[in-house]
Phi, psi and omega in degrees: 000129179278174182292337183272349184270138179268145178295146179290133179229140177262147177141156181289315181293323181290339184232035191296325183295309183292319180302313180297319178298318177293327174299316176295321176296320183287336172296321173294324177298318177295324182296331180296324174287317183306328178297342182259339196302319180267323192274320192294316179296326180287322177301318181305317182282312191280319185262327185250357172067024178282124180253330178284133180295321178304319181287323180297326186270008178298335179293327181279327176299311179302311180301312185292321180290321183285321180297319179300312178295323180294326180301319179298312180286334178298315180297316180296315182293325181288335175283328183277317186250347186107161183286311188303314180301320180294321178296315181292317176303322181295325179285326176299321176289336181281343187303313190278353188304310182299326182292320175301318183292327179293314195253001179310119179273347171210174185295332177303325180291323175299310177303313181298317176306326180280337170294313177298320178301320178296320177297309177307311185288319180298325179278323188277311183289320176304316186287322176296325176295310184297322179294320179294316179301316179306310191288318193273340183073185187283336192297315186239037183297319178295319180294325178292320180291327178296316178294317178306302184293327175295322178294316182295309184280339169294320180287329171303313182300306186296321180288324178297316179296315179298312182294328174301310179290328174295316182292326176300329184250339184242352181100169185287337177213149000263349192306318181303339186261002171301321178306315180301321175303314181292315184300311185297321180291317183287324178298317178296315182299309183296316183293322182285321190266320191250334184287138175252154178293141183242003184300327178299329174300318180294317179296328175295317176293329181300333181295325184247015187294136170242115187266161180271000176219128184296344184275347187265068179273171180284169172090011177280147176284165180296325177296321175297318175296319179296321178293323182291313184290326186272321191226313199280313182283126187295327182284308180300314180296320177297323176298317181296315184288326181291320178296318176305309186286330176296316179282339172297313178287335174287329171300319175301312183297321180290316186269319187260330182304310178300322177291317176306317182280327176294321181298329176281359171097016177286146176288162178301320177299318179287325174300322177294327174299311180298316182294339179270329182299314184300304178287342172296310180295316178303310185292310185290323181296334182288344174297334180260311186295325177306304179297324177302324181289333174293337183263314188256349182109164181277317184307309181304320179290323181294312181296308179301319180298317182292320179290327175298317181299315183302313181293319180296319181295315178297323175301317178299316179294332185268355180245173185213032180221151184306314183296315180296319177295323176298319176295319177296320180297317178293322175293322173299319178295323180294313179301316181291327175299323176294327188269316196300298180295330187289323177296314176299321175295321180293323175301313180296331179291318187270323185284138177290140180310329184290332178235015182299314182303318179294317176297321174299315179296324176291317175301313183292334174297316181290316185297316185277340165300338177299329179301309183291317177299317180297315184295320178289317178297312182295314181299313182293316177290327177294320177292320187274326186237276180192168174296316178298326175298317175299317180296312177301325182293316179291327175299317182293317180295323181292319178296319179297324177296320179294321180292319178299315179298318178300321184281330191250327190284147169255158177292134187252339187281125183307315184295317179293326180295326186272353180281000000 
């Protein structure tokens, strides 16, 4: 270390400038998804004439499958080449997405734009998560993840609301996607010029790491990490299955809810409000739930959040008025806020710092694979039976996921384990 270099220190306060910058970058990442939440399902029907739900939801299938695979490689690449190069690459890939959505002459172009969006999200969101975990250390990991996810999904909500109102007054294309152009340009500029590499912080933490399992030492192969995260470790595997089901029901909310509400006669503006309420409560709620998991433990919030989501989804299927749907959307957001940052924090608790980025990538592979599975399941059931039947089926799967986590998962937070 030279005289001009400062010693590495872990902690939120010690790294507040870089941490805050990464929160802002992740808000821009979330905005890239938010530009689609209200508009794209309606665009499929009104401009491209798609009537089959399975065909309509192909953009989510493409997005989820590609994002899931990219998450896996993002963790491995960030361990091999560093976090910042992966983040910058993700933003470069994101630049043309709004242009494809504005000018797409057929639905295939929209699907291709969502392939690029999956790569963009997999590289950028995964990397901002890993970098924040690197910076803050173990003590306030849940709070850090709450801030990260609050920024991302708060931006999803605000952008979904904004694009709904823009589409109401200016049409479905191209004006709603101007926001995406601004997000991509600003995200690339900030990541290239101001974000600093954090991989050294993970190596620093590894020297003093205390894991929640004696078997999870350094030096594991990627295959061994995959088996641990996916199946063998009861906490890591519980997080992986809960994450998959969480995004399975988010795929339903993204793809079918706007169509469900439009069928009932709601305007695009009111659909935008409902599309924004869910991620707004989700995003803001994580400011509290992430830190709460540092105090009461991870497992209670994961189990309770999945069961809350199940009830909220079933409520939306059972009701038929804007006010009731708004209540359901807010309850769904609350349940997701309990789960989302807590799952990431639990992965960080268990995984060794030397392979934590790969474990996060594997978890996010399973989690975001839920988008593709949820879109396929919801589309097929909606085509064969009805939209309400698809919604009820996803509610049942979400309840089963919460019960499985209650039965299998062990507590991962050291403070909660010792209380």
